[in-house]
Each structure stands twice: as C-alpha cells, then as structure tokens.
LUMRO-666991 format. One record per residue (C-alpha): x, y, z; residue number from 1; residue in three letters. Coordinates in steps of 0.05 Angstrom, whole numbers, plus 32768, in hexadecimal, padded with zeros to 4 digits. Example, Ala and Ser with C-alpha at 12.3 -4.5 7.8 and 13.67 -1.06 7.14 Angstrom:
REM LUMRO-666991
+------+------+------+-----+------+
|    X |    Y |    Z | seq | type |
+------+------+------+-----+------+
| 80F6 | 7FA6 | 809C |   1 |  Ala |
| 8111 | 7FEB | 808F |   2 |  Ser |
+------+------+------+-----+------+
***
This chain:
REM LUMRO-666991
+------+------+------+-----+------+
|    X |    Y |    Z | seq | type |
+------+------+------+-----+------+
| 7F80 | 80C5 | 7E50 |   1 |  Met |
| 7F38 | 80DB | 7E59 |   2 |  Leu |
| 7F09 | 80B1 | 7E84 |   3 |  Val |
| 7EC0 | 80C2 | 7E8D |   4 |  Thr |
| 7E9F | 80C6 | 7ED1 |   5 |  Leu |
| 7E7C | 8083 | 7EC9 |   6 |  Asn |
| 7EBF | 8062 | 7EB8 |   7 |  Gln |
| 7EE2 | 8066 | 7EFB |   8 |  Arg |
| 7F27 | 8046 | 7EF5 |   9 |  Val |
| 7F4C | 801F | 7F2A |  10 |  Val |
| 7F97 | 801A | 7F21 |  11 |  Val |
| 7FAE | 7FE2 | 7F50 |  12 |  Ala |
| 7FF8 | 7FE1 | 7F61 |  13 |  Ile |
| 800E | 7FA6 | 7F8C |  14 |  Asp |
| 8052 | 7F8F | 7FA2 |  15 |  Gly |
| 8081 | 7F81 | 7FDC |  16 |  Pro |
| 809C | 7FB4 | 800E |  17 |  Ala |
| 80D1 | 7FE2 | 7FF2 |  18 |  Gly |
| 80BE | 7FD8 | 7FA9 |  19 |  Ala |
| 80AC | 8022 | 7FA3 |  20 |  Gly |
| 8061 | 801A | 7FA0 |  21 |  Lys |
| 8050 | 8058 | 7FCA |  22 |  Ser |
| 807F | 8086 | 7FA4 |  23 |  Thr |
| 8067 | 806F | 7F60 |  24 |  Ile |
| 801D | 806B | 7F72 |  25 |  Ala |
| 801F | 80B3 | 7F8D |  26 |  Lys |
| 8041 | 80CD | 7F4E |  27 |  Arg |
| 8013 | 80A7 | 7F1F |  28 |  Val |
| 7FD5 | 80BE | 7F45 |  29 |  Ala |
| 7FEC | 8106 | 7F3F |  30 |  Glu |
| 7FFA | 80FF | 7EF4 |  31 |  Arg |
| 7FB6 | 80DF | 7EE8 |  32 |  Leu |
| 7F8F | 810C | 7F18 |  33 |  Gly |
| 7F77 | 80CE | 7F3E |  34 |  Tyr |
| 7F6F | 80C4 | 7F89 |  35 |  Leu |
| 7FAB | 80A1 | 7FA8 |  36 |  Tyr |
| 7F99 | 806B | 7FDB |  37 |  Val |
| 7FD0 | 8048 | 8002 |  38 |  Asp |
| 7FB2 | 8009 | 8020 |  39 |  Thr |
| 7FF0 | 7FFD | 8049 |  40 |  Gly |
| 7FE6 | 8040 | 806A |  41 |  Ala |
| 7FA2 | 8029 | 8081 |  42 |  Met |
| 7FC1 | 7FED | 80A6 |  43 |  Tyr |
| 7FF6 | 801B | 80C2 |  44 |  Arg |
| 7FC0 | 804A | 80DB |  45 |  Ala |
| 7F9D | 8012 | 8100 |  46 |  Val |
| 7FDF | 7FFA | 811B |  47 |  Ala |
| 7FF1 | 8040 | 8133 |  48 |  Leu |
| 7FAE | 8046 | 8157 |  49 |  Trp |
| 7FB9 | 8002 | 8177 |  50 |  Ala |
| 7FFF | 8014 | 818F |  51 |  Leu |
| 7FE7 | 8057 | 81AA |  52 |  Arg |
| 7FB1 | 8039 | 81D5 |  53 |  Asn |
| 7FD9 | 7FFB | 81EA |  54 |  Gly |
| 7FB0 | 7FC8 | 81C4 |  55 |  Thr |
| 7FCF | 7F83 | 81C4 |  56 |  Asp |
| 7FDF | 7F72 | 817C |  57 |  Leu |
| 7FC9 | 7F2B | 8189 |  58 |  Asp |
| 7F84 | 7F43 | 819F |  59 |  Asp |
| 7F61 | 7F39 | 815C |  60 |  Trp |
| 7F1D | 7F4D | 8176 |  61 |  His |
| 7F35 | 7F90 | 8190 |  62 |  Arg |
| 7F5C | 7F9D | 814F |  63 |  Leu |
| 7F1D | 7F8F | 8127 |  64 |  Glu |
| 7EF7 | 7FC1 | 8153 |  65 |  Gln |
| 7F2C | 7FF6 | 8148 |  66 |  Leu |
| 7F2A | 7FEA | 80FD |  67 |  Thr |
| 7EDF | 7FEF | 80F8 |  68 |  Leu |
| 7EDF | 802F | 8121 |  69 |  Ala |
| 7F18 | 8050 | 80FB |  70 |  Ser |
| 7F0C | 8088 | 80CA |  71 |  Asp |
| 7F47 | 8087 | 8099 |  72 |  Ile |
| 7F49 | 80BB | 8061 |  73 |  Gln |
| 7F79 | 80D0 | 802B |  74 |  Phe |
| 7F7E | 811A | 8019 |  75 |  Glu |
| 7F82 | 8126 | 7FCD |  76 |  Pro |
| 7FBE | 814D | 7FB2 |  77 |  Val |
| 7FE4 | 814F | 7FF5 |  78 |  Thr |
| 7FDB | 8103 | 7FFC |  79 |  Gln |
| 7FDB | 8109 | 8048 |  80 |  Arg |
| 7FBD | 80D1 | 8072 |  81 |  Val |
| 7F8A | 80E0 | 80A8 |  82 |  Phe |
| 7F74 | 80B3 | 80E1 |  83 |  Leu |
| 7F35 | 80CA | 8105 |  84 |  Asn |
| 7F43 | 8110 | 80ED |  85 |  Gly |
| 7F8D | 8112 | 8101 |  86 |  Glu |
| 7FC4 | 8118 | 80CF |  87 |  Asp |
| 7FEE | 80D9 | 80DA |  88 |  Val |
| 8015 | 80DB | 8099 |  89 |  Thr |
| 8059 | 80DB | 80BD |  90 |  Gln |
| 8045 | 80B4 | 80FB |  91 |  Ala |
| 8031 | 8076 | 80D5 |  92 |  Ile |
| 8076 | 8071 | 80B5 |  93 |  Arg |
| 809B | 8064 | 80F6 |  94 |  Glu |
| 80BF | 8021 | 80F8 |  95 |  Glu |
| 8097 | 8007 | 8134 |  96 |  Ala |
| 8057 | 8015 | 810E |  97 |  Val |
| 8072 | 7FF2 | 80D0 |  98 |  Ser |
| 807E | 7FB2 | 80F8 |  99 |  Asp |
| 803B | 7FB7 | 811C | 100 |  Ala |
| 8017 | 7FC3 | 80DA | 101 |  Ala |
| 8032 | 7F82 | 80BD | 102 |  Ser |
| 8014 | 7F5C | 80F9 | 103 |  Arg |
| 7FD3 | 7F82 | 80F5 | 104 |  Val |
| 7FCD | 7F73 | 80AB | 105 |  Ala |
| 7FD0 | 7F28 | 80BA | 106 |  Ala |
| 7F8F | 7F2C | 80E2 | 107 |  Val |
| 7F56 | 7F12 | 80B4 | 108 |  Pro |
| 7F1F | 7F3C | 80D3 | 109 |  Thr |
| 7F49 | 7F7B | 80CE | 110 |  Val |
| 7F58 | 7F6E | 8085 | 111 |  Arg |
| 7F0F | 7F62 | 8075 | 112 |  Arg |
| 7EFA | 7FA2 | 8098 | 113 |  Ala |
| 7F2E | 7FCC | 8074 | 114 |  Leu |
| 7F1F | 7FAC | 8031 | 115 |  Val |
| 7ED8 | 7FC6 | 8036 | 116 |  Glu |
| 7EF2 | 800C | 8046 | 117 |  Lys |
| 7F23 | 8008 | 800C | 118 |  Gln |
| 7EEE | 7FF3 | 7FDA | 119 |  Arg |
| 7EC5 | 8030 | 7FEB | 120 |  Arg |
| 7EFC | 805D | 7FD0 | 121 |  Phe |
| 7EF5 | 803C | 7F8C | 122 |  Ala |
| 7EAA | 8048 | 7F8C | 123 |  Glu |
| 7EB0 | 8093 | 7F8B | 124 |  Thr |
| 7EEC | 80A4 | 7F5E | 125 |  Ser |
| 7F24 | 808B | 7F32 | 126 |  Ser |
| 7F5D | 8075 | 7F5F | 127 |  Ile |
| 7FA4 | 805C | 7F61 | 128 |  Val |
| 7FA5 | 802A | 7F9A | 129 |  Met |
| 7FE4 | 8007 | 7FB1 | 130 |  Glu |
| 7FF0 | 7FCF | 7FE2 | 131 |  Gly |
| 7FF9 | 7F84 | 7FE6 | 132 |  Arg |
| 7FB6 | 7F69 | 7FCF | 133 |  Asp |
| 7F94 | 7FA0 | 7FA7 | 134 |  Val |
| 7F90 | 7F7A | 7F65 | 135 |  Gly |
| 7F80 | 7F37 | 7F85 | 136 |  Thr |
| 7F4F | 7F47 | 7FBE | 137 |  Val |
| 7F3C | 7F90 | 7FC4 | 138 |  Ile |
| 7F2E | 7F9F | 7F7B | 139 |  Ser |
| 7F36 | 7F60 | 7F51 | 140 |  Pro |
| 7F0D | 7F82 | 7F1B | 141 |  Glu |
| 7F3F | 7FBC | 7F15 | 142 |  Ala |
| 7F4B | 7FD1 | 7ECD | 143 |  Arg |
| 7F96 | 7FDB | 7EDA | 144 |  Val |
| 7FBF | 7FAB | 7F05 | 145 |  Lys |
| 800A | 7FB1 | 7F0F | 146 |  Ile |
| 8038 | 7F88 | 7F3B | 147 |  Phe |
| 8073 | 7FB4 | 7F4B | 148 |  Leu |
| 80B0 | 7F8F | 7F63 | 149 |  Asp |
| 80FB | 7F98 | 7F6E | 150 |  Ala |
| 8134 | 7F6C | 7F87 | 151 |  Ser |
| 813B | 7F60 | 7FD2 | 152 |  Ala |
| 817C | 7F86 | 7FD3 | 153 |  Ala |
| 815F | 7FC3 | 7FB0 | 154 |  Val |
| 8122 | 7FC3 | 7FDD | 155 |  Arg |
| 814C | 7FBE | 801D | 156 |  Ala |
| 8179 | 7FF7 | 8006 | 157 |  Ala |
| 813D | 8023 | 7FF7 | 158 |  Arg |
| 811F | 8015 | 803B | 159 |  Arg |
| 8160 | 8026 | 805D | 160 |  Gln |
| 8163 | 8068 | 8038 | 161 |  Gln |
| 811C | 8078 | 804D | 162 |  Gln |
| 812E | 806B | 8096 | 163 |  Leu |
| 816D | 8095 | 8093 | 164 |  Glu |
| 8147 | 80D0 | 8075 | 165 |  Arg |
| 811C | 80CD | 80B3 | 166 |  Lys |
| 815A | 80CC | 80DF | 167 |  Gly |
| 8152 | 8083 | 80F1 | 168 |  Gln |
| 8193 | 805C | 80EA | 169 |  His |
| 818C | 8013 | 80D8 | 170 |  Ala |
| 81C2 | 7FE2 | 80BF | 171 |  Pro |
| 81B2 | 7FC9 | 8079 | 172 |  Leu |
| 81B5 | 7F80 | 808F | 173 |  Asp |
| 8182 | 7F8E | 80C5 | 174 |  Gln |
| 8154 | 7FB2 | 8095 | 175 |  Val |
| 815A | 7F78 | 8064 | 176 |  Ala |
| 8149 | 7F46 | 809A | 177 |  Ala |
| 810D | 7F6D | 80B1 | 178 |  Asp |
| 80F4 | 7F74 | 8069 | 179 |  Met |
| 80FD | 7F2A | 805D | 180 |  Gln |
| 80D4 | 7F1B | 809B | 181 |  Lys |
| 809E | 7F4B | 8084 | 182 |  Arg |
| 809E | 7F2D | 803E | 183 |  Asp |
| 8096 | 7EE7 | 805B | 184 |  Ser |
| 805B | 7EFD | 8086 | 185 |  Arg |
| 803A | 7F20 | 804B | 186 |  Asp |
| 8042 | 7EE4 | 801C | 187 |  Arg |
| 802F | 7EAD | 804D | 188 |  Gln |
| 7FF4 | 7ECB | 8072 | 189 |  Arg |
| 7FB4 | 7EA5 | 8069 | 190 |  Ala |
| 7F89 | 7EE3 | 805C | 191 |  Glu |
| 7F99 | 7F06 | 801A | 192 |  Ala |
| 7FE3 | 7EF6 | 8012 | 193 |  Pro |
| 8010 | 7F1F | 7FE6 | 194 |  Leu |
| 8007 | 7F03 | 7FA0 | 195 |  Leu |
| 800B | 7F1C | 7F59 | 196 |  Gln |
| 7FC7 | 7F1C | 7F38 | 197 |  Ala |
| 7FC5 | 7EF0 | 7EFA | 198 |  Pro |
| 7FB2 | 7F2B | 7ECE | 199 |  Asp |
| 7FE4 | 7F5C | 7EED | 200 |  Ala |
| 801F | 7F78 | 7EC7 | 201 |  Thr |
| 8061 | 7F68 | 7EE9 | 202 |  Tyr |
| 8092 | 7FA2 | 7EEE | 203 |  Leu |
| 80D8 | 7F9A | 7F0B | 204 |  Asp |
| 80F0 | 7FDE | 7F22 | 205 |  Ala |
| 8135 | 7FC7 | 7F3A | 206 |  Ser |
| 815F | 7FEB | 7F06 | 207 |  Gly |
| 8130 | 8024 | 7EF7 | 208 |  Leu |
| 812D | 806C | 7F0E | 209 |  Glu |
| 80ED | 8086 | 7F2E | 210 |  Ile |
| 80DA | 80AD | 7EEF | 211 |  Ala |
| 80E5 | 806F | 7EC4 | 212 |  Glu |
| 80B8 | 8045 | 7EF0 | 213 |  Val |
| 8083 | 807C | 7EEF | 214 |  Glu |
| 8083 | 807F | 7EA3 | 215 |  Glu |
| 8081 | 8033 | 7E9F | 216 |  Ala |
| 8044 | 8031 | 7ECC | 217 |  Val |
| 8021 | 8069 | 7EA6 | 218 |  Leu |
| 802D | 8043 | 7E65 | 219 |  Lys |
| 800C | 8005 | 7E82 | 220 |  Ile |
| 7FD1 | 802F | 7E9A | 221 |  Val |
| 7FC8 | 804E | 7E55 | 222 |  Arg |
| 7FCA | 800B | 7E33 | 223 |  Glu |
| 7F98 | 7FEB | 7E63 | 224 |  Arg |
| 7F67 | 8025 | 7E61 | 225 |  Ile |
| 7F6A | 802B | 7E15 | 226 |  Ser |
| 7F59 | 7FE1 | 7E0F | 227 |  His |
+------+------+------+-----+------+
***
C-alpha cells in the first residue's frame, strides 16, 4: 500500500464511546506507518487542564482561552499524549476527566479551536484520526471514512473492563447509564454532533475480536486508496 508524499491520506474513524476506536486506530496507524491522532484525547487534555486550575466548566470564555493556549502533541510510535510538554497519557483517562471532556466538547468555541489544531496534523503527514466528527467536520474530504460501532451492551462491558484494569470498580449498570448519558450529549449537541458521514463505511464490531476488526479496517483502507 504505497502512497507518495504528495498523496497524504487521512483515515477517519468515528463512532460512539466504547466502540473500540482508540484501540483499532492505534493498531491500524502502526500497521500503516501513519501518525495516530486521538481527537477525544485533545478534549480530555483541555478538560484536564481546566480541572487542574479550577476552571468552571460552564465558563465558555475561559475554556476557549485554555484551548487556544494549549499545545497538544502526539508522539509517533509510543502514541503518548503531551499537554504543554507534559506526558498526560494516563491522566486524561481518569473517569472525572472523561465526564468533564464530554462537557468541554459541547462548547462551540472549544470545538472550533481544536478542529483547527486537528486539521494541521493532516497537513503534514498521513494520519489515522479517530473521534466523533472526523469524517463530518474535521476532515470531510478524507479518502477513508469508517464509522465504528458496537451494541450498547458490548460498549458498556468494554468500558467497565477498562476501568477495572485501572483499579477503578464500577457497577455495569452505572457504567451503562453514564455511557448512555454521554452518547446522548454527543448526538444531540448543536455543534458537530456524532453522526455517520454519508460516504463512511459502517462497521459493527460487536461480535468481532480486535484482530478481526483491525483486518476489516485495513481492508476498507486498501479498497479506498486503490480506488
């Protein structure tokens, strides 16, 4: 799958929380030798900064200022996330940050500021970018668009397992309720709601192993690039 330097490729992977976007996007980026960009991590980074300095999450002006001032980078190969030079890869995955990030992502000025930052990544290299609105807002011209989904039950179970691996106990019904609330916010927000792009390939990963989803995504990428 050879791509020349003047044919930078954007692989856009969108979908709801818990569908496996991060895991698959990382693996696919590694297989392709592309930069992995987690748009959700960028909202989490802004949320983490806001929580650390006591910013009111209803203060849209201050949140916009933090976003504009933030320097968010992704390290190739290790796929670590840096906020203003600090490795925040683990810190942004805390449950409090997850909830705050969902609220931060609903702020129109924050979304617009981060979209500009996200688009710059695609200007310099081929990337695999995952999030909620990559194929619809950030990179509508992306050559490869995939909407990765899974049933609500599967997504909740995956999220619970992630939390338990971090030593955070959470009842499955509570995890499911929190995820449903987050899904509702993502789909109903006025600014860039979670939607499947009309030209995106839908992929239900509910009954698939990680390796199977990875191969399915790579097949879609090959088909789109070859065309």
